[in-house]
N, C-alpha and C positions, 0 to 999 in steps of 0.2 A: 306233696308226698316225698319222703326222703328217697334218695337215689343211692343208698349204700349197697355195697357188694361184699360177698365173702368168697373165698376160694374153697371149694368143697370137692370131695371125692365121691363118685357115684359108682356103685358096683353092680354089674350084670353077671350072668352065668360065666362069662369068659373074659370080661374086661373091667378095668378100672378107668373111669373117665374123669379127668380132673379139669375144672374150669371155674370161672368166676360167675356167680349167680347174683342177680339183682334181687335184694331182699325187700326193698320197699318198706323198710321199718319193721319188718317181721323177723322171726326166727326161721331157720331153714325148715324146721318141723312144720311151721305154719304154712310155708310156701308149698311143701310137699302135700299137705292135707287140704290145700285149696281145691275145692270141687269144680271150679270153673275152668281149670286148665288141666289137660291130660298129659302135658309134657312140661319139662323144665328147660328154659333157654340158658345156654352157657356161652361165655365169651372166653377167648384165649385158651383153647381146649388142647389138652394132651391126652392121648389114648395109650394105655398100657395093657399088655396081656397079663392075666393074673399070675401066671407061672414065671414070668420074667418081669418082676415089678419095677426094675430100674431101666428097662428098655422101652423107650418111646417108639410106638409103631406108627403114630400119625399125629400131626399137629394141624389145627385149623383155627380160624378166627371165631367161628361160632358153631354151635351144635344144638340140636333139640334132642333131649333124652326122654323117651316115653316112660312115664311114671310106673305103668303096669309092668314094665320089664325090669325095674330096679329091684334088686334084692335088699340093698340098704345103701345109706349114704353116711359119710363122715363129715360132720360140720366143721368149717373153719371158725373164725371168730364171729360171734353173734353181732347182729346189728346193734349199733350204739343206742338206737331209739326203740328197740324191740320191747324192752321191759315197760317203757312208758306207754306204748300204744296197745298193750294187751288189755282186753276187757276185764280180766281178773288178774290183779297184780300178784296175789299170793293165794295159793290153795294148799291147805294142809295135805301132806301126802305121807304115806309109809314107803320105806325104801326096802325092796327085796332084791337080794342077790339072785341073778338069773343066769342060766345056761340055755342058749337057744340054738337049735339047728335050723339053718337057712340054706337050702340047696347044698352046695359044696363047702359051706362054712360052719364053723362052731363059733358062736358069739357069746362072750361073757360080759356082764356089767350089772348095773343097778337099775332096776325097774322102779319107777315112781308111780304109785297108785293111791287112790283115795283110801284113807285109813280103814274104812269099813268094807273095802272091796275084797274080792277073791279072784283067783286065777281065771275062772270061767267068765266072770264079768269083764275082765281085761281083754280076753281074746274073743269070746263069742258075742258078748253084748256091747263091746266097745264100739264107738262110732268113728274113731279116727283110723284111717288106713295106715298111717305111719306112726310107729311107736318108738319114742326115744329111750335109749339106755345110756346112762352116764358112766364115766370112768370105764369105758368099754374097750374090748379087744376082739378082733375077728381073725380067726386062723383058718387057712385053707385046709380042709379036712385031710386030703390025700398028701399034702405037703406041709406039715406043721411048722416047718421053718419059715414059711411065708405067712407073715401076720401083719395086720394093720390095726392101728389103735387111734383113739381120739377121745376128747372130752365127752363127745356125744356121738353115738352111732344110732342112726334112725332106721328102724327095721320096717320093711313092707310086710304088713300082716298077712297078705295073700301068699307070701312065700315061706312063712314060718311052718316048719314041719313039726317041731316039738319045742315046748318051753318047760324048763325044769326049775323049780324053786323048792324051798322047804315049806312053802305054804300050800296046804291041801286044796285041790280043786273043789269048788262048791262049798267052801267053808271060809267065812270071814274071820279075822283075828278076834272078833268079839263073840263068835259063836261058842256055845258050850261044847266041851269035848265029849 
C-alpha cells in the first residue's frame, strides 16, 4: 500500500489544525469518508486560532482529529496514486456553483454532482459524509477579511446549515419546468 502524505488544513469551530495526513493511495475526501475510522491522524501538527490565522498557538509531532468535529478540510496535493486506485476512474458530473453556510463560515465553490441529480439528493439522500467543493474559498462570517482557499474544500455534511445554488431543490436538470 502506498505511504504517501499530504499537508492539509482541518477547521473546527475555533481552530485551524494543519498537519501531514497519510493518504494510503487515496484522496483526502476518501480518507474522511472512511467509515472504519472516526478520527484522522496528523503528523507535524500546527494549531492556529481562526481569528489570528498567522499565529501558531501549539505545535506537536502528532494529533488525532475527530471527524465529527470537523467543519471542513482543505486538501493539499492529491496522492499520486489516488486516481489509479479509485474503483471508478471517471464519472460524468454536472458542476454547480454553490454558496454554503457552515457554522461561522461562508464557503463558495463548485459542487460536482451526477447530471440527473438535484439538491435534495445531494444533501438528504447522499451517502457520503464529506462533500468536496472545487475552486473553493471559506470566509469567516464575522471577520470577512479572514479567508482560506484551496483547490478542494471538503465539507462535513453534518455541519452544513444552508446550501444555495441556482438549481431548484427537488428538481433535476432534466425535469420539465
